[in-house]
MARKOL-393946 format. One record per residue (C-alpha): residue in one letter; x, y, z. Coordinates in steps of 0.05 Angstrom, whole numbers, plus 32768, in hexadecimal, padded with zeros to 4 digits. Layout:
# MARKOL-393946
AXYZ/...
# end
This chain:
# MARKOL-393946
M8B4780AB87E5/K8B6280B1879A/K8B3380758793/L8AF4809187B2/L8B0180D18783/N8B0680B18740/I8ABD80828759/F8AA080C28769/L8AB380DE871F/I8A9680A486FF/V8A5A80A8871F/L8A5380EA8714/V8A5780E986C8/A8A2380AC86C4/F89F380D786EB/M89F8811686B9/A89EF80DA8681/G89B480D48695/C899E811586A6/T89768119865A/D8940814F8668/D895781A18654/P895081D4868D/F893E8206865B/K891481EA8634/D88D282178653/L88EE82558631/D88F6823785F1/G88BD825485BE/N8888827785D7/D88628259860D/W8886827E8641/K886D82C1862B/K882B82D08656/E882B83178656/R87FB833F862F/N88058390864D/I87FA83C98621/V883983F28643/S882984328626/I8800844D85E6/L8804849085C3/L87C784A8859E/E87B784DC856C/G87A8851B859A/Q87BA84FE85DA/I87C5852B8610/G87ED8513864A/T87FE84C4865B/A87CC8491864F/L87AC84788694/V87B984298690/E879383FB86C0/R878583A786BD/D8770837886F5/L877A833686D0/N875283358696/D8731837C86A0/A876283A48679/K875983F7866D/I877384298650/N8758847B865E/I877084A8862B/Y876C84F58634/A8767851F85F1/K8754855E85D2/I8713853C85A6/E87108576857B/N87548573855F/I8747852D854B/V873B852B84FF/D870F84E884FD/I86F784C98539/T86E384858512/K8737848D8504/V875C849C853A/E87A58493852F/I87CF8469855B/K88108493855B/S8836845F858B/I882B841F85B7/D885E83F985D8/I884183B085EC/A886083758619/Y889583528607/G8889831C85D2/A883F833B85D2/T881C8346858E/T87E983748576/T87CE838A8531/S87BC83C8854E/L87FF83E8853F/A882484338541/G87FC845084F8/T87BB84258503/T877C84498519/L874A843B8545/D86F5844A8545/F86E284768582/T869E84838568/D8686846085A2/G86B8848985D5/T86E2844085D7/A8703841285B5/I872483C985BB/V876C83BC85B4/A8783837085B2/V87C0836485D2/V87D2831685C3/S881182F785EC/G884682C885D5/A8824829485EE/G87E782A185C6/E87B882BF85FC/S878F82FC85E4/L877E833B8613/E874F836D85FA/W875A83AF8619/E872283E6861A/I873F84258605/T8711845D861A/L871E84AB85FB/S870F84E1862A/P870285278613/F8740854C863A/K87378587866D/S877685A68680/D878185BC86C4/L8795860386A2/E876386038675/G873486468670/E87318685868E/W8751869C86CB/Y875186D486F8/I879886EF8726/G878086E48774/E87C286F2878F/I880D87008780/R883A86F187B3/M888B86DF87C6/Y88AD86C287F7/C88E586E28813/D892386BA883A/M893A86F18866/F897A86CE8882/T895A868B889E/W899B866888A1/E89AA869888DC/S8993868C8924/W897486D3891C/G895686CB88DA/W890E86D088C0/E88E586BD8883/K88A886DF8864/N886E86D18837/E885287078819/K8821872B87E3/I8843875287B0/T880E878187A7/D8816879A87F4/Y885F87B687E1/L884B87C8879F/P880987E58794/E881887F28752/L880A87AE8747/S87C687AC875E/P87A987AF8712/E87C087758705/L878E87548733/D8750875A8701/N8777873E86C5/V876286F886A6/I878D86C1868B/T877686988659/F879186558645/S8770862E8605/V878A85E385F5/E879685E385B1/G87BC859A85B5/A87F0856785CE/D883E856085B7/A8863852285A8/K8867851385FE/G8816852685FF/N88288564861D/P87F08597861B/Y87FC85D485F7/G87D5861385E1/N87C6865D85D1/Y87D086878616/E87B986C88628/H87BC8702865B/S878B8737864F/A87908778867E/G874687698697/P870C879F86A7/D873F87D786B6/G876087D58675/I87AF87D586A7/F87DD87A186B1/G87FF87AE86FB/H884587CD8703/Y887587A38727/G888D87E38740/D888D8825876C/T88918867873D/E88928898877F/K88D9886D878E/G88EE8865874F/W88EE88128755/D88E187E4871A/F88E1879A8722/N88B7878686E6/E88F2876186CC/R88F9873A8711/F88AD8726871C/R8890872386D8/K889186E886D0/I883D86D786AE/P885287018670/M88198731865B/G87F9872B8615/N87F586EA85E4/G881D86B285E1/T8822866985E8/W8826862D8622/L883985E88626/R882F85C18663/D8861858C8677/F8852855B8697/E888D853B86A9/R88B0857986CA/N8871858F86E0/K887985DF86C6/V884A86088694/V887F862B865C/I886186648646/T887F867F8606/D886D86D98602/A885D86F485BE/N88AA86FE85C1/N88BE86B985C0/V88D586C28602/E88C78686862F/H88AA867F8679/E88B28642869F/L8883864386DF/D887A860B8711/L883685EF8712/E881185E3874F/V87C785CC874A/L879C85E48785/T875F85B68784/E874285C087C5/T8736860D87B0/N872D8603875F/E876C862B8756/V87AD8626873B/S87F98646874E/L8823865A871B/K886A865F873A/A88AC86808729/E88F4867D873A/L891586B5874A/P896386CA8755/Y896E86CD879A/L89A5870687AD/A89B0870187F5/S89FB871C87EA/L89DF875D87CC/F89A8876C8810/N89C387B18825/W89BE87BC886E/S89C78802886D/D89878808883D/T8949881E886F/D8916880F883F/W891287B6884A/S88DE87B4881A/Y890B87C487E9/E893E879487FA/E8904875B87F8/L88EF876887BB/A89338773879A/H8959874187BE/M8934871187ED/S88FC86FA87CE/N88FE86B287AB/P88CF8694878E/M889586C0877D/W884A86A68760/Y880B86B38747/T87C8868D8763/L879A868B872B/T87488684873D/R870D86778707/E86E986A9872B/K870186F28743/V871C87028780/L86FD8744879B/Q8728876687C3/T871E877D8804/G874887B9880E/N872C87F58826/G8764882A882B/I8772886A8817/T87B6886787EB/G87C188AC87D5/L879588F387DE/T87AF893587C0/V8783897A87D6/K878289BA87B7/D87BF89ED87C8/Q87DC89A887EC/V882689AB8805/G8850896687F8/D8830892887FC/A87FB890D8827/V880B88E4886A/I87E988AA8865/D87E4887A88AE/A87BF883F888D/A87C3881988D7/N879B885388F9/K877C886B88B8/T878C88B088BA/V87A188DE8879/T87C889208892/V87C289518853/K87EA89938858/I87CC89D58835/E87EE8A1C881E/D87DA8A518853/N87B08A768821/G87738A82884A/A874D8A4B8827/D87088A3A883E/K871389FB8868/S86C889E4885B/A86DA89D98817/I871A89BE8805/E871889A487C5/V872F895587B3/V876B89598772/S8771890A877A/I876588CE87A6/S877A8884879D/T8764884C87C9/S8772880687CE/Y876C87DB878C/G871E87D5877D/A8707880387B7/T86DB884187AB/A86D3887D87D8/D86A388A787F0/K86C888EA87D5/A86DF88EC8787/V870D89268764/A86ED89688767/E86BE8956879F/M86CA898887E0/L86E789778827/D86CB89978861/F8705899C8898/S86DC89D388C2/T86D389AC8903/D8719899E891B/N8739899688E1/S8725895E88C8/T86F2893688A2/Q86E588EC8893/I86EA88C4884F/T86CA887E884E/V86E58851881D/I86C6880B880A/S86E687CF87F0/E86D5879D87B3/V86AF877087E9/G868D87A9880C/E86B787B9884B/S86B387F7885A/A86E988228887/T86E68871889C/W87208895888A/T873288CC88BB/I8750890C8890/K8778894288B6/L878989878899/Q87C089AC88A5/I87D589F28891/D88218A00887A/L882A8A3888AB/D88668A5C88BA/V88748A3B8902/S88B68A53890D/D88978A7C893D/V88738A43895D/S88A68A33898E/I888689F4899B/A888089D2895B/G88A689998948/T88B68953896B/W88E0894E89A5/T8909892089CD/I88F289238A1D/G893F89318A44/E892189348A8B/I88E4892D8AB6/G88ED89578AF1/I88CB896F8B2D/Y88D489A88B61/C88CD89A28BAE/D88C289D58BDB/L88DA89B78C27/F88BF89F38C4E/T88E38A2A8C34/W88BC8A5A8C5E/E88E58A3B8C96/S89298A558CA7/W893E8A048CA0/G891389F58C6D/W893389ED8C20/D891D89D78BDF/K893589AB8BA6/S8929899A8B5D/E8931894F8B4C/K892889208B10/L88E888FE8B24/T890788BA8AFE/N893288BF8B38/Y88F888AD8B64/L88C688858B3A/S88F788568B0F/N88BF88418AE8/A88B788878AC4/T88F488838A99/A88CB88598A6E/E88AF88A28A56/L890388B78A48/D890288968A01/N88BA88B389F4/T88B188E989B4/I8883891D89BE/T88678943897B/F884889858972/T882D898B8928/V880F89D18917/D87D689CE88F4/G87C18A1C88F1/K87AF8A548917/D876B8A718935/S874F8AB48930/E87788AC98961/G87C18AB5894A/Q87C18A758976/P87E68A378959/Y87CA89FA8961/G87CB89B28947/S87CC896B8958/Y87FA89458997/E881A89028997/N884488E889D4/N885F88A889B1/A886F886F89DA/G88B7886889BD/A88DD882289AE/D88CB880F89F2/A8882881689E6/A887888248A2A/N8867886C8A4E/A887A887C8A92/D885488638ACF/F8850888E8B0B/T886188558B43/Y889488478B75/D88AA87FA8B6D/G88B887F38BB8/T888C87E58BF7/D88A888158C26/W8879884C8C14/P882F885B8C2B/E881A886C8BE3/T883888528B99/D880988688B66/F881C88AD8B4E/N880088AD8B0F/E87C988E08B1E/R87F689178B40/Y8831890C8B01/R880B89018AC5/K880B89428AAF/V882089378A63/P87F089058A3C/T880588CF8A21/G87EA88B889DC/T87C388E889A9/G879E892689AE/T87A18971899C/W87BB89B489B5/I87B889FB89B0/L87F28A3089CB/E87CC8A6989F1/G88098A9389FB/E883C8A6A8A28/T88008A3E8A3E/V87F789F48A17/K87B889DA8A1A/I87C189908A05/T877E896C89FD/D8788891D89FB/G876788E589CB/G872A88E18A0C/G871B89298A0F/T8746893A8A52/E876989818A53/Y87B089858A6B/V87C789D08A75/L881089DA8A74/T883F8A188A79/L88718A1D8A40/E88B78A318A53/V88EA8A3A8A14/K892D8A3C8A25/T894D8A3989DF/E893C8A23899B/T894789E389A7/E893689DA89F2/V88F189E78A14/A88D089C98A55/L888A89BB8A64/T887989CA8AA9/T883B89C88AD5/E882989D18B1F/V881D89938B4D/E87F889948B86/F881A89AB8BC7/L881089898C00/A883B899C8C33/D880A89918C69/L87FF894A8C59/F8850894C8C6A/D886089098CA6/W889B891B8CCB/D889288D58CEA/V88A688B88CA5/S88F688A98C9B/N88F088A38C4E/Y88ED88EF8C33/S88F188DB8BEE/Y88A088C18BF2/E889689078C16/E88B8892B8BD8/V889189068BA8/A884E89008BCD/H8847894A8BF2/M887D897C8BE8/S888889798BA2/K886889B88B7A/K887A89BB8B34/M888789898B05/W88AA89908AB5/Y88BD89748A7E/N890189838A60/L88F789838A10/N892C897789D6/K891D8986898F/Q892F894A895A/
# end
């Protein structure tokens, strides 16, 4: 075995001695250095990164620059150039190129001596931001505890929360490009002007004492400078006080818009569950981020609402119901001519116009109401109903106010004229369970005035309550010959209408013009009953029907009532 090993070693040495070729000889010299690429280049006035394209010997570079900032187009300085390892070029940093014809040639020679001509094109730079912009929308995203199973989220216009911000929507923001920094990031001057109305929006609500300007004013007012940071995709605006505002930039190519987005402190831990105005919580604590959408053309506003109204001798603030397009104003009881009530102030959705102006008269002579038409910037009109109330002393109007329904009852006369007869008072809901839906309703009698005979009148509402349902006077079972008693027992109308109190008689007219006549029974200052007769049909009593409940509901009841308790 030892002899065989010695023979193997002798053969191996002889073999190695015969290998005279150098395995690294191809790396000697420059023959292996074939690359002729331009890796990067930065020219005088260049903005952004050079766009390098090569297909074999077809080598091109496109560079964007602020042409007007270049002193001599025939001598554009190369600020820096990076080429392939081992390659050389005479176009070094500090040398110049002639772009008289818009292009120039840079030759790169590989280490192996092969040359490649690169065609450099200098194109005028147009920034995504350069030029004038209008503010289309100002929005915020609210994360309302989405990490909980019951959580939700919202994407809302801030102007819907803060109408005083609306003047911002005609503002003009201008970005002008002045040059580029050493990294090719464009920069320039910035201006945020107040627009035709000369007013900047207010991130607040003066009446409520809210001020969120520090939280939401991410696009500064007035003049400043800006820088587009390509690497981080941000726009940095520096205002006149040298305060920097960093915003994320999103270019919306399909709509020719841009979005400037800012992060906000998310303060969910400060959410106040006892605050009934969740709008405040969303603005103050739950919003993040917020953004401006900028448009090339001014966005005409679609709002056609009334946001404020004051008339002469008005008492308190107007009550605005945007959903139903109604405004209710109350004036002093001074005998004013209701056909000529002067407008003291009126405000509408931003950009909208109304057909009534300050110092003009409103005519409330018909049903204590009148109309105002509001037209949006885009030409869409809405008709608003303005209701007038007189600030009367209603202490003597027992029906005035908002009431809850304590009971819906009936009185049944079961042949009391006979010696064996009897009578009974029962809750109607004990017979007709579907009627219980009305028990969470509220009934409101608002006093609008008194007629020439001193009889109070006003507006009426039977609000469906939390379940959004009214009584259905029907029987669910199948053992009654008749099951629908709505015509018999719907004596207090649902929805809205008007009322007048004539002595102890209340006449309610519903929205469809149907009149309901009831008797008002005052029990205490906080408890009344609305009563009415129902048709007594004792002659239809069927002695063969074993279910007396049906007979009581269908034939033997002769009076019904709503017991009301003042809220």
